All heavy atoms as an XYZ file, in Angstrom:
636
protein
N       0.853     -1.128     -0.024
C       0.004     -0.046     -0.028
C       0.964      1.263      0.001
O       1.967      1.273      0.643
C      -0.892     -0.052      1.271
C      -1.783      1.202      1.278
S      -3.038      1.166      2.599
C      -2.203      1.086      4.023
N       0.472      2.183     -0.708
C       1.240      3.585     -0.758
C       0.243      4.603     -1.083
O      -0.940      4.324     -1.502
C       2.378      3.474     -1.720
C       1.971      3.396     -3.177
N       1.682      2.217     -3.821
C       1.994      4.392     -4.107
C       1.419      2.454     -5.086
N       1.499      3.728     -5.349
N       0.622      5.809     -0.966
C      -0.161      6.960     -1.223
C       0.061      7.491     -2.637
O       1.280      7.575     -3.060
C      -0.047      8.035     -0.250
C      -0.719      7.712      1.085
C      -0.669      8.933      2.029
N      -1.733      9.772      1.541
C      -2.668     10.293      2.400
N      -2.542     10.101      3.720
N      -3.585     11.201      1.943
N      -0.858      8.009     -3.336
C      -0.759      8.656     -4.568
C      -1.639      9.899     -4.460
O      -2.839      9.811     -4.522
C      -1.189      7.754     -5.775
C      -0.944      8.503     -7.046
C      -1.291      7.430     -8.207
O      -0.368      6.637     -8.512
O      -2.376      7.497     -8.666
N      -1.023     11.007     -4.257
C      -1.890     12.193     -3.950
C      -2.636     12.076     -2.685
O      -2.077     11.730     -1.612
N      -3.921     12.283     -2.774
C      -4.735     12.092     -1.562
C      -5.369     10.647     -1.392
O      -5.989     10.374     -0.410
C      -5.989     13.048     -1.631
C      -5.641     14.535     -1.571
C      -5.010     14.887     -0.233
O      -5.558     14.518      0.821
N      -3.881     15.587     -0.288
N      -4.998      9.804     -2.303
C      -5.624      8.468     -2.250
C      -4.512      7.322     -1.688
O      -3.247      7.516     -1.902
C      -5.966      7.988     -3.700
C      -7.158      8.713     -4.100
O      -7.943      9.340     -3.321
N      -7.374      8.771     -5.420
N      -4.985      6.349     -1.147
C      -4.231      5.154     -0.830
C      -4.454      4.150     -1.931
O      -5.519      3.940     -2.313
C      -4.813      4.625      0.570
C      -4.437      5.396      1.763
C      -5.397      6.224      2.335
C      -3.126      5.317      2.249
C      -5.152      6.967      3.460
C      -2.865      6.141      3.401
C      -3.884      6.949      4.042
N      -3.380      3.579     -2.351
C      -3.365      2.560     -3.420
C      -2.890      1.153     -2.859
O      -1.986      1.058     -2.198
C      -2.551      2.964     -4.575
C      -2.854      4.277     -5.246
C      -1.809      4.546     -6.340
C      -4.234      4.201     -5.788
N      -3.736      0.218     -3.192
C      -3.452     -1.243     -2.955
C      -3.391     -2.008     -4.210
O      -4.333     -1.865     -4.961
C      -4.446     -1.850     -1.950
C      -4.510     -0.963     -0.631
C      -4.101     -3.225     -1.653
C      -5.769     -1.179      0.152
N      -2.306     -2.720     -4.478
C      -2.260     -3.501     -5.677
C      -1.877     -4.961     -5.274
O      -0.945     -5.130     -4.473
C      -1.221     -2.949     -6.645
N      -2.662     -5.920     -5.787
C      -2.483     -7.342     -5.468
C      -2.259     -7.959     -6.820
O      -3.090     -7.925     -7.707
C      -3.668     -7.937     -4.703
C      -3.884     -7.169     -3.411
C      -3.420     -9.383     -4.428
C      -5.245     -6.538     -3.318
N      -1.140     -8.747     -6.909
C      -0.889     -9.442     -8.181
C      -0.569    -10.924     -7.791
O       0.241    -11.197     -7.003
C       0.360     -8.758     -8.904
C       0.509     -9.427    -10.354
C       1.617     -8.631    -11.130
O       2.094     -7.622    -10.572
O       1.889     -9.039    -12.223
N      -1.219    -11.839     -8.521
C      -0.953    -13.225     -8.320
C       0.138    -13.666     -9.302
O       0.635    -12.938    -10.140
C      -2.228    -14.064     -8.333
C      -2.869    -14.142     -9.704
O      -2.159    -13.833    -10.787
O      -3.973    -14.542     -9.823
N       0.554    -14.902     -9.180
C       1.565    -15.539    -10.036
C       1.058    -16.563    -11.008
O       1.801    -17.291    -11.583
C       2.741    -16.059     -9.130
C       3.412    -15.029     -8.217
C       4.497    -15.586     -7.421
C       5.121    -14.482     -6.670
N       6.028    -14.969     -5.624
N      -0.165    -16.552    -11.106
C      -0.849    -17.449    -12.114
C      -0.984    -16.729    -13.504
O      -0.914    -15.466    -13.486
C      -2.183    -17.891    -11.567
C      -2.076    -18.684    -10.234
C      -3.453    -19.000     -9.767
N      -3.334    -20.337     -9.320
C      -4.331    -21.173     -9.138
N      -5.557    -20.707     -9.490
N      -4.200    -22.361     -8.688
N      -1.215    -17.522    -14.517
C      -1.504    -16.818    -15.777
C      -2.704    -15.806    -15.557
O      -3.651    -16.015    -14.810
C      -1.890    -17.904    -16.660
C      -1.397    -19.206    -16.123
C      -1.372    -18.933    -14.573
N      -2.554    -14.675    -16.360
C      -3.648    -13.676    -16.328
C      -4.949    -14.203    -16.959
O      -5.070    -15.427    -17.238
N      -5.823    -13.296    -17.167
C      -7.106    -13.604    -17.778
C      -7.143    -13.112    -19.219
O      -6.499    -12.222    -19.628
C      -8.252    -12.895    -17.012
C      -8.442    -13.324    -15.524
C      -9.466    -12.518    -14.955
C      -8.705    -14.767    -15.406
N      -7.950    -13.829    -20.002
C      -8.132    -13.323    -21.380
C      -8.713    -11.857    -21.322
O      -9.571    -11.603    -20.456
C      -9.132    -14.231    -22.025
C      -9.022    -15.530    -21.187
C      -8.705    -15.053    -19.829
N      -8.274    -10.991    -22.194
C      -8.701     -9.608    -22.194
C     -10.278     -9.524    -22.218
O     -10.804     -8.591    -21.687
C      -7.992     -8.844    -23.320
C      -6.542     -8.625    -23.035
O      -6.134     -8.714    -21.902
O      -5.776     -8.397    -24.021
N     -10.896    -10.406    -23.011
C     -12.344    -10.257    -23.187
C     -13.092    -10.652    -21.875
O     -14.260    -10.462    -21.820
C     -12.754    -11.110    -24.340
C     -12.552    -12.523    -24.153
O     -11.727    -12.981    -23.391
N     -13.409    -13.307    -24.867
N     -12.411    -11.197    -20.851
C     -13.108    -11.566    -19.629
C     -12.784    -10.507    -18.531
O     -13.543    -10.510    -17.526
C     -12.623    -12.937    -19.162
C     -12.723    -13.987    -20.218
C     -13.647    -15.087    -19.795
C     -13.712    -16.159    -20.928
N     -14.717    -17.070    -20.775
N     -11.750     -9.767    -18.675
C     -11.426     -8.738    -17.568
C     -12.526     -7.819    -17.238
O     -12.778     -7.458    -16.067
C     -10.139     -7.943    -18.011
C      -8.853     -8.648    -17.783
C      -7.745     -7.792    -18.370
C      -8.571     -8.844    -16.386
N     -13.278     -7.407    -18.221
C     -14.339     -6.457    -17.952
C     -15.490     -6.954    -17.127
O     -16.285     -6.115    -16.755
N     -15.598     -8.222    -17.035
C     -16.758     -8.822    -16.385
C     -16.449     -9.383    -15.016
O     -17.465     -9.832    -14.300
C     -17.285    -10.013    -17.299
C     -17.692     -9.464    -18.570
C     -19.023    -10.012    -19.207
N     -19.993    -10.412    -18.131
C     -20.765    -11.584    -18.231
N     -20.559    -12.350    -19.197
N     -21.643    -11.760    -17.331
N     -15.209     -9.493    -14.572
C     -14.928    -10.195    -13.323
C     -15.513     -9.606    -12.088
O     -15.647    -10.228    -11.073
C     -13.428    -10.390    -13.112
C     -12.664     -9.144    -12.993
C     -12.911    -11.323    -14.259
C     -11.175     -9.363    -12.612
N     -15.982     -8.289    -12.166
C     -16.635     -7.674    -10.935
C     -18.110     -7.794    -11.050
O     -18.864     -7.307    -10.222
C     -16.179     -6.216    -10.893
C     -14.689     -6.081    -10.705
C     -13.778     -5.692    -11.659
C     -14.200     -6.243     -9.374
C     -12.443     -5.535    -11.419
C     -12.749     -6.140     -9.180
C     -11.928     -5.760    -10.153
N     -18.642     -8.483    -12.043
C     -20.143     -8.696    -12.206
C     -20.585     -9.766    -11.249
O     -19.882    -10.783    -10.996
C     -20.518     -9.088    -13.599
C     -20.306     -8.099    -14.712
O     -20.037     -6.872    -14.235
O     -20.363     -8.338    -15.853
N     -21.697     -9.583    -10.684
C     -22.315    -10.683     -9.718
C     -22.505    -11.959    -10.498
O     -22.977    -11.975    -11.647
C     -23.602    -10.165     -9.192
C     -23.496     -8.996     -8.249
C     -24.829     -8.534     -7.806
O     -25.938     -8.994     -8.265
O     -24.909     -7.607     -6.871
N     -22.109    -13.001     -9.842
C     -22.285    -14.369    -10.330
C     -21.481    -14.735    -11.537
O     -21.703    -15.727    -12.121
C     -23.775    -14.759    -10.594
C     -24.655    -14.604     -9.378
C     -25.518    -13.450     -9.266
C     -24.453    -15.411     -8.218
C     -26.252    -13.341     -8.092
C     -25.224    -15.146     -7.131
C     -26.150    -14.133     -7.018
N     -20.514    -13.895    -11.911
C     -19.725    -14.165    -13.080
C     -18.460    -15.025    -12.630
O     -17.787    -14.635    -11.659
C     -19.183    -12.868    -13.769
C     -18.392    -13.190    -15.016
C     -18.991    -13.639    -16.189
C     -16.971    -13.155    -15.057
C     -18.225    -13.926    -17.385
C     -16.217    -13.416    -16.141
C     -16.891    -13.821    -17.265
O     -16.157    -14.137    -18.349
N     -18.172    -16.080    -13.390
C     -17.060    -16.876    -13.161
C     -16.330    -17.044    -14.475
O     -17.022    -17.292    -15.464
C     -17.419    -18.236    -12.553
C     -18.127    -18.085    -11.211
C     -18.472    -19.432    -10.505
N     -19.165    -20.256    -11.401
C     -19.194    -21.569    -11.354
N     -18.458    -22.203    -10.446
N     -19.893    -22.265    -12.214
N     -15.083    -16.889    -14.468
C     -14.290    -16.851    -15.740
C     -14.354    -18.251    -16.361
O     -14.605    -18.411    -17.566
C     -12.860    -16.506    -15.469
C     -11.931    -16.697    -16.687
C     -12.738    -15.056    -15.035
N     -14.229    -19.297    -15.576
C     -14.303    -20.657    -16.135
C     -15.584    -21.254    -15.795
O     -15.874    -21.783    -14.700
C     -13.208    -21.512    -15.514
C     -12.997    -22.896    -16.190
O     -13.891    -23.236    -16.943
O     -12.029    -23.555    -15.907
N     -16.466    -21.313    -16.745
C     -17.850    -21.899    -16.545
C     -17.833    -23.359    -16.330
O     -18.829    -23.914    -15.809
C     -18.699    -21.584    -17.812
C     -18.981    -20.147    -17.982
C     -19.704    -19.534    -16.860
O     -20.610    -20.132    -16.269
O     -19.415    -18.304    -16.613
N     -16.681    -24.153    -16.619
C     -16.598    -25.445    -16.395
C     -16.349    -25.850    -14.943
O     -16.575    -26.984    -14.557
C     -15.588    -26.123    -17.267
N     -16.039    -24.918    -14.117
C     -15.681    -25.136    -12.668
C     -16.975    -25.543    -11.971
O     -17.975    -24.980    -12.186
C     -15.080    -23.976    -12.054
C     -13.611    -23.706    -12.545
C     -13.017    -22.514    -11.993
N     -12.716    -22.610    -10.567
C     -12.131    -21.727     -9.875
N     -11.886    -20.566    -10.438
N     -11.891    -21.927     -8.602
N     -16.824    -26.443    -11.099
C     -18.011    -26.814    -10.173
C     -18.035    -25.768     -9.038
O     -17.147    -25.305     -8.549
C     -17.676    -28.184     -9.539
C     -17.615    -29.295    -10.570
C     -18.874    -29.521    -11.276
O     -19.961    -29.405    -10.732
N     -18.870    -29.851    -12.576
N     -19.312    -25.436     -8.700
C     -19.486    -24.405     -7.698
C     -18.919    -24.859     -6.352
O     -18.419    -23.981     -5.590
C     -20.971    -24.173     -7.489
C     -21.569    -23.478     -8.637
C     -22.811    -22.591     -8.230
N     -23.374    -22.091     -9.384
C     -23.066    -20.931     -9.916
N     -22.125    -20.216     -9.493
N     -23.731    -20.389    -10.982
N     -18.810    -26.133     -6.079
C     -18.210    -26.647     -4.825
C     -16.694    -26.226     -4.747
O     -16.192    -26.013     -3.626
C     -18.381    -28.144     -4.718
C     -19.749    -28.580     -4.545
C     -20.529    -28.612     -5.904
O     -19.931    -28.694     -6.881
O     -21.796    -28.581     -5.727
N     -16.017    -26.203     -5.865
C     -14.612    -25.881     -5.863
C     -14.347    -24.484     -6.456
O     -13.214    -24.007     -6.226
C     -13.799    -27.011     -6.647
O     -14.192    -26.892     -8.006
N     -15.244    -23.881     -7.059
C     -14.868    -22.725     -7.872
C     -15.669    -21.482     -7.337
O     -15.525    -20.463     -7.902
N     -16.352    -21.501     -6.256
C     -17.104    -20.330     -5.765
C     -18.373    -20.033     -6.487
O     -18.802    -20.770     -7.361
N     -18.978    -18.888     -6.175
C     -20.246    -18.513     -6.652
C     -20.231    -17.270     -7.530
O     -21.248    -16.884     -8.045
C     -21.308    -18.343     -5.537
C     -21.588    -19.650     -4.856
N     -22.343    -20.635     -5.356
C     -21.120    -20.084     -3.643
C     -22.380    -21.653     -4.514
N     -21.611    -21.339     -3.461
N     -19.017    -16.655     -7.682
C     -18.818    -15.511     -8.472
C     -19.326    -14.290     -7.776
O     -19.863    -13.357     -8.418
N     -19.234    -14.257     -6.464
C     -19.683    -13.078     -5.690
C     -18.543    -12.272     -5.050
O     -18.774    -11.050     -4.784
C     -20.636    -13.486     -4.657
C     -21.975    -13.916     -5.115
C     -22.813    -14.542     -3.890
C     -22.728    -12.762     -5.776
N     -17.419    -12.848     -4.963
C     -16.320    -12.182     -4.046
C     -15.919    -10.849     -4.666
O     -15.886     -9.869     -3.943
N     -15.624    -10.815     -5.972
C     -15.139     -9.498     -6.507
C     -16.280     -8.560     -6.704
O     -16.001     -7.307     -6.576
C     -14.474     -9.794     -7.897
C     -13.040    -10.503     -7.822
C     -12.521    -10.814     -9.194
C     -12.074     -9.546     -7.030
N     -17.436     -8.916     -6.839
C     -18.596     -7.943     -6.916
C     -18.815     -7.412     -5.515
O     -19.161     -6.202     -5.384
C     -19.822     -8.635     -7.479
O     -20.324     -9.603     -6.544
N     -18.668     -8.224     -4.438
C     -18.814     -7.663     -3.113
C     -17.624     -6.722     -2.841
O     -17.803     -5.595     -2.254
C     -18.817     -8.771     -2.035
C     -20.100     -9.574     -2.189
C     -18.604     -8.252     -0.632
C     -20.163    -10.843     -1.422
N     -16.447     -7.092     -3.262
C     -15.294     -6.110     -3.059
C     -15.480     -4.786     -3.879
O     -15.241     -3.761     -3.271
C     -14.093     -6.801     -3.621
N     -16.025     -4.869     -5.058
C     -16.300     -3.620     -5.805
C     -17.326     -2.764     -5.078
O     -17.071     -1.577     -4.944
C     -16.834     -3.984     -7.179
C     -17.162     -2.651     -7.992
C     -17.743     -2.929     -9.290
N     -19.000     -3.562     -9.181
C     -19.763     -4.170    -10.206
N     -19.252     -4.041    -11.450
N     -20.838     -4.762     -9.929
N     -18.394     -3.326     -4.657
C     -19.421     -2.596     -3.908
C     -18.768     -1.906     -2.647
O     -19.098     -0.814     -2.342
C     -20.517     -3.481     -3.541
C     -21.651     -2.748     -2.866
C     -22.458     -1.865     -3.941
N     -23.555     -1.271     -3.296
C     -23.881      0.081     -3.416
N     -23.156      0.789     -4.197
N     -24.897      0.523     -2.749
N     -18.014     -2.670     -1.858
C     -17.384     -2.144     -0.621
C     -16.454     -0.978     -0.845
O     -16.522      0.006     -0.285
C     -16.688     -3.276      0.123
N     -15.656     -1.131     -1.932
C     -14.726     -0.048     -2.392
C     -15.459      1.175     -2.824
O     -15.199      2.295     -2.415
C     -13.781     -0.540     -3.423
C     -12.946      0.594     -4.086
C     -12.788     -1.638     -2.874
N     -16.544      0.958     -3.651
C     -17.378      2.077     -4.153
C     -18.049      2.823     -2.972
O     -18.145      4.051     -3.012
C     -18.376      1.613     -5.187
C     -17.627      1.232     -6.519
C     -18.597      0.672     -7.491
O     -19.726      0.341     -7.180
O     -18.188      0.509     -8.655
N     -18.581      2.016     -2.022
C     -19.232      2.719     -0.862
C     -18.328      3.515     -0.083
O     -18.748      4.440      0.644
C     -19.886      1.598      0.022
C     -21.145      1.043     -0.572
C     -21.593     -0.169      0.220
C     -22.300      2.050     -0.627
N     -17.027      3.298     -0.172
C     -16.050      4.095      0.545
C     -15.443      5.181     -0.329
O     -14.468      5.878     -0.002
C     -14.864      3.257      1.072
C     -15.299      2.448      2.358
N     -15.899      1.253      2.268
C     -15.238      2.791      3.603
C     -16.168      0.826      3.424
N     -15.758      1.759      4.410
N     -16.060      5.386     -1.526
C     -15.629      6.444     -2.522
C     -14.433      6.132     -3.258
O     -13.762      7.007     -3.886
N     -14.143      4.751     -3.380
C     -12.961      4.377     -4.128
C     -13.290      3.720     -5.442
O     -14.371      3.709     -5.935
N     -12.217      3.166     -6.046
C     -12.280      2.435     -7.274
C     -11.528      1.220     -7.257
O     -10.485      1.180     -6.648
C     -11.714      3.349     -8.456
C     -12.550      4.626     -8.666
C     -11.903      5.520     -9.692
O     -10.788      5.175    -10.208
O     -12.436      6.534    -10.019
N     -11.962      0.191     -8.003
C     -11.295     -1.065     -8.036
C     -11.144     -1.430     -9.593
O     -12.152     -1.210    -10.344
C     -11.954     -2.254     -7.234
C     -11.105     -3.467     -7.225
C     -13.418     -2.442     -7.703
C     -11.615     -4.487     -6.189
N     -10.068     -1.973     -9.961
C      -9.918     -2.363    -11.412
C      -9.005     -3.598    -11.368
O      -8.270     -3.915    -10.471
C      -9.318     -1.272    -12.235
O      -8.043     -0.909    -11.676
N      -8.918     -4.202    -12.615
C      -8.059     -5.369    -12.785
C      -7.425     -5.262    -14.121
O      -8.024     -4.799    -15.127
C      -8.852     -6.608    -12.658
N      -6.233     -5.764    -14.221
C      -5.501     -5.806    -15.517
C      -4.513     -6.991    -15.349
O      -4.164     -7.502    -14.276
C      -4.800     -4.539    -15.884
C      -3.704     -4.184    -15.012
N      -3.842     -3.555    -13.769
C      -2.314     -4.438    -15.047
C      -2.655     -3.364    -13.237
N      -1.719     -3.885    -14.007
N      -4.098     -7.474    -16.562
C      -3.009     -8.468    -16.519
C      -1.656     -7.774    -16.375
O      -1.259     -6.930    -17.101
C      -3.024     -9.192    -17.867
C      -4.112    -10.132    -17.998
O      -4.475    -10.862    -16.984
N      -4.890    -10.134    -19.110
N      -0.946     -8.232    -15.256
C       0.366     -7.608    -14.934
C       1.470     -8.416    -15.500
O       1.249     -9.312    -16.385
N       2.628     -8.176    -15.008
C       3.824     -8.872    -15.520
C       3.839    -10.356    -15.141
O       4.290    -11.184    -15.952
C       5.080     -8.226    -14.873
C       5.417     -6.931    -15.529
C       6.644     -6.232    -14.915
N       6.269     -5.632    -13.672
C       6.806     -5.781    -12.460
N       7.839     -6.624    -12.268
N       6.319     -5.189    -11.374
N       3.296    -10.649    -14.020
C       3.311    -12.013    -13.480
C       1.892    -12.747    -13.584
O       1.925    -13.882    -13.603
C       3.874    -12.092    -12.062
C       5.241    -11.609    -11.943
C       5.608    -11.593    -10.492
C       7.033    -11.017    -10.358
N       7.390    -10.843     -8.920
N       0.880    -11.897    -13.492
C      -0.428    -12.522    -13.544
C      -1.565    -11.434    -13.320
O      -1.210    -10.272    -13.564
N      -2.676    -11.819    -12.857
C      -3.707    -10.838    -12.665
C      -3.362     -9.875    -11.593
O      -2.955    -10.265    -10.482
C      -5.028    -11.546    -12.335
C      -6.250    -10.636    -12.181
C      -6.638    -10.051    -13.546
C      -7.463    -11.408    -11.552
N      -3.588     -8.562    -11.795
C      -3.372     -7.522    -10.880
C      -4.666     -6.783    -10.586
O      -5.351     -6.337    -11.489
C      -2.327     -6.581    -11.380
S      -1.920     -5.232    -10.196
N      -5.073     -6.769     -9.290
C      -6.241     -6.009     -8.857
C      -5.689     -4.823     -8.154
O      -4.940     -4.854     -7.220
C      -7.139     -6.802     -8.019
C      -8.335     -6.007     -7.368
C      -7.646     -8.019     -8.758
N      -6.216     -3.620     -8.561
C      -5.803     -2.383     -7.968
C      -7.029     -1.635     -7.338
O      -8.081     -1.566     -7.881
C      -5.279     -1.505     -9.112
C      -4.690     -0.127     -8.732
C      -4.102      0.614     -9.927
N      -3.483      1.896     -9.541
C      -4.091      2.970     -9.460
N      -5.338      3.120     -9.740
N      -3.358      4.059     -9.165
N      -6.770     -1.209     -6.080
C      -7.806     -0.512     -5.274
C      -7.254      0.841     -4.973
O      -6.206      0.977     -4.461
C      -8.174     -1.363     -3.958
C      -8.692     -2.627     -4.396
C      -9.109     -0.520     -3.188
C      -8.792     -3.621     -3.173
N      -8.102      1.838     -5.236
C      -7.730      3.266     -4.831
C      -8.873      3.664     -3.850
O     -10.038      3.727     -4.182
C      -7.705      4.147     -6.098
O      -7.528      5.484     -5.727
N      -8.421      4.184     -2.686
C      -9.444      4.683     -1.707
C      -8.924      6.010     -1.269
O      -7.758      6.324     -1.119
C      -9.392      3.808     -0.407
C      -9.942      2.384     -0.585
C      -9.561      1.454      0.548
C     -11.393      2.364     -0.870
N      -9.990      7.004     -1.081
C      -9.616      8.332     -0.659
C      -9.072      8.314      0.736
O      -9.476      7.454      1.675
C     -10.991      9.053     -0.766
C     -11.967      7.976     -0.718
C     -11.396      6.726     -1.245
N      -8.016      9.118      1.049
C      -7.423      9.183      2.239
C      -7.573     10.655      2.809
O      -8.007     11.558      2.059
N      -7.371     10.770      4.068
C      -7.511     12.160      4.736
C      -6.175     12.831      4.526
O      -5.119     12.192      4.503
C      -7.915     12.056      6.171
O      -7.006     11.271      6.868
N      -6.180     14.099      4.603
C      -4.910     14.857      4.408
C      -4.181     15.069      5.670
O      -4.635     14.822      6.739
C      -5.186     16.183      3.775
O      -6.138     16.889      4.513
């Protein structure tokens, strides 16, 4: 975590292969799962990132995802006090 202007920035990057570009725009949608073949018992319900987006937005921030150097990178920006 670090500051950029008045905002706090958090970036999380995994070490697995990133996502296809055509799927990146949907990963914050409710009930969306990148791999439709996954079983719900092992693959979740597609709610985690939509809940994260809502929590960040309620705090006046932004959340985004992109393919980084090593894998998927999720970036959160939250307003900070001066």
